[in-house]
N, C-alpha and C positions, 0 to 999 in steps of 0.2 A: 482492555489492554492499557497498559501505561508504560511509559519509558522516560528516562531522564534525557534532558537536552541542555545544551549550553545556554547561558543567558543571551548570547547573540542570536542563536537559533530562535529562541522564544520571542525576542523583540522583533525579529524580521518576520516570523510567522504571524504575530499579532498585527504588524503593519500591513502585510499582504492581505490578511483576512479582512481587516478594516477597510482597506481600499476597495475590495471586491464585495463588501457587505456580506461576508460569509462567517460561519463559525470556524474555530480553529480546526475542528475535525473535518468539516467540509472543505476547508482550504487544503489540508493535507491530502484528502481523497482526490481533489481536483488536480493537484500537482502530480500525485503518483500516477493517476490514470493518464494524464497527458504525457508523462515520461514513458509509460508503458506503450502507449500508442505510437510515439515517435520512435521507439526502439524495437517495435515488433514483439513485445512481450504480451502474453495472455495467460490467464489462469487455466485455460484448457491445455496449454502447452505444458505447464508444470504437472498437471494431474496425469497427462499422458506419459510422463517420465517415471511416475511412481510405479513400483512393482505391483503386479496384480496379486490380490489376496483372495483366498477362498472364504467361505462364510465363517470359518472359525478363526480367521485372522492369519493363517499360515500363508507364506508366499507360495505361488504356483510356479 
């Protein structure tokens, strides 16, 4: 996965990662997971909202 970020975002991510002795990817994961925990988001909740599909990919 790749995405563009503003120069400010990159500088702040690098600073936060360096302070925590983390890679940029690990810092993003840590921040995202903390946000999700604080706001009650879960990957299971999203998959539960997805429509059920049968074996050939059609919606049930």
